[in-house]
C-alpha positions, 0 to 999 in steps of 0.5 A: 618369715612372718606374715607381716614380712610377706605383705608388700605393696605393689610399689615394693614389688616393682622396685625389688622384683628380683629380690622378691623372687629370690625370697619366694624361692628361698622361703617357699612361702607366698607373698601378698601384694597390696594395691592401695592397702588392699590385698590384690594378688599372691605370688608364689614360687614355682615349686610350691605352686606345682606341689599345690597343683599336684595336691589339688589333682590328687584330692579331685581324684580321691573325691571322684573315687569316693563318689564312684564307691558311694554310687556303686560304680566299683566292683570287688577286686576278686570280681574285677580280676575274674572279669579280666581272666575271663576276657583272656579265655574268651 
């Protein structure tokens, strides 16, 4: 679906809510809702929204891991395993 087909006024949404929701699910592309000609909201199907939230969570985890590596907050794998083995010997 073209971008121009995905920009609709709020009056269209009010009059065609069921159709809009069906199109969101079918095309899995967000729809931009305008008020007085100005973009005010984005509607998105739930599957795409959940995928986006999972991607954001993964990016946050990767960023945190990268930060911990830069700060020296991680240990080499062999050292980590040695500590685990030593804790069971203990």
